[in-house]
C-alpha positions, 0 to 999 in steps of 0.5 A: 488532448491537453489532459492526456499529455501528462498521463501519457508522459507518466506512463512513458516515464514509467516504461523508460524507468522499467527498461533502465532498471531491468537492463542497466548493468545487467550484461544481458545475463538472462540466467540470473540477473535479468530474471531476478530484476523482473521478479522485483519489477513484478513486485513493484507493479503489484505493490504500486497498484495495491497502494494507489488503488487502496489510497485513492479509494480510501480518500474517496470514502473518507473525503480526506486527502491526507489519510491512507489505509495505514490509519486503520492499523493494518501495518501495525498488525503486520509488525506485531505479527512479525514481532510475535513470530520472532519472540516465540520462534526466534530467528528460526521463524523465517526458516520454519515458516519460509518466505511463502508461509510468512506471506500467506500468514500475514495476509490471512491475519490482516484480512481477519483483523479487517473482517473483525473490526468491520463486522463489529463497527458496521453491525446494526446497520451502522455505516459511519466511516468516521467511527471506523477511522477513530477506532482504527487510529486508537487500535494502531496506537495500542497495537504499536505500543504492544509491538514495542513492548515485544521488541524489548523482549527480543535479543539484538540479533532477533531485533535486526530480523524485525528491522528488516520487516519494518521497511519496504523492500523488494529483495525477499519477493519470490515468483510464487508470491507474485502469483498469489498477489497478482490473483488477488489484485486481478480479483479486486480489479474485476469486482471494483471495475463494476463500481467505478461510477459509484466511487465517482458519486461517493466522492461527492459526499455521503448525503449527495450519494444517498440522494442520488440513489447509491446504497451507501452502506453496501458500497462502503463495506464493499470498498473497505473490503477491497482496500483491506485485501489490497493492503494485506497483499502490498504489506505482506509482499513489500512491507509497510509503506507509511506515507507513500499513499498520500504522495501517490494520491495527491500527485495523481489528482494534480496530474489527472485534473479529474476525480474520475476513478477510471482515470485516477486509479490507473494513473495513480498505479503508474505514479506508484510504480514509477516511484518504486523503480526510481527509489530502487535505481537510486539505492543501486546506482547513487547510494550504492546500497548504503540506504534502503528503498523504504528509507528513501520513500519514507523521507520523500513521502513523509516530507511531502505529507508535512508540506501538504499539512502546512499548505492546507492548514486553516483551509476549509 
């Protein structure tokens, strides 16, 4: 019962925050205000589930609690795509592709990138996750440098368009995108639910998992593919979230007091959703839209990352 109390408290807090977000100052406007807020709340739910599931699973595969899928270069690929679209098509790229077209194109490009590096690195039976991390880190730096080069070639007006894609935001989300994202998340949940016990074993380490009969290579490739799908959806839907996965995962471990993924994935989703809602409420009612959700989340989670680095320095 003691273990259940923190989990119930988290879900209760998230529910309360959701009700406050939807109805505070809405004036019961069911024609525009409340439907619009429900759309943004749906984006927070889908994005929260994607970030929590992908970050916790990624940390299980790598055995490292300060890594997130961002190290694989997915967000760098997203930003490069947006930069190239603005460079080639100008500010009219938003109009030509439309919000839905940009979303779908971003998902496809990130999934293609993931498929390419996985196929390249896991050929010939190789299953070394650390090689994947090293290549991902190098690609992130190279792609980020190329993105900066492209940004130097655009006009100030076009650069402001690029800036809007570089931080998390719920304002550009539309209901059709929520439907696409929900379908992907549901498919990942159905596939991943069957292998939660395998994830629990993988958290013991590669050698232990193999000795206990887990098909390590197949399991790693499967979960990396699921992670890629979730990151593609969350990034295309909301934008880059950088360090948020570190905060969500480590907060979840502290609250759950267990590493069983049946518990941590659900609780982590609640933590991520609550963080999104709290940040949006702060932007609207405390900062009066003088800052953005992305900036608040990056400040909080980036600061937490630095604290975590200092606390774990020199730890075995």
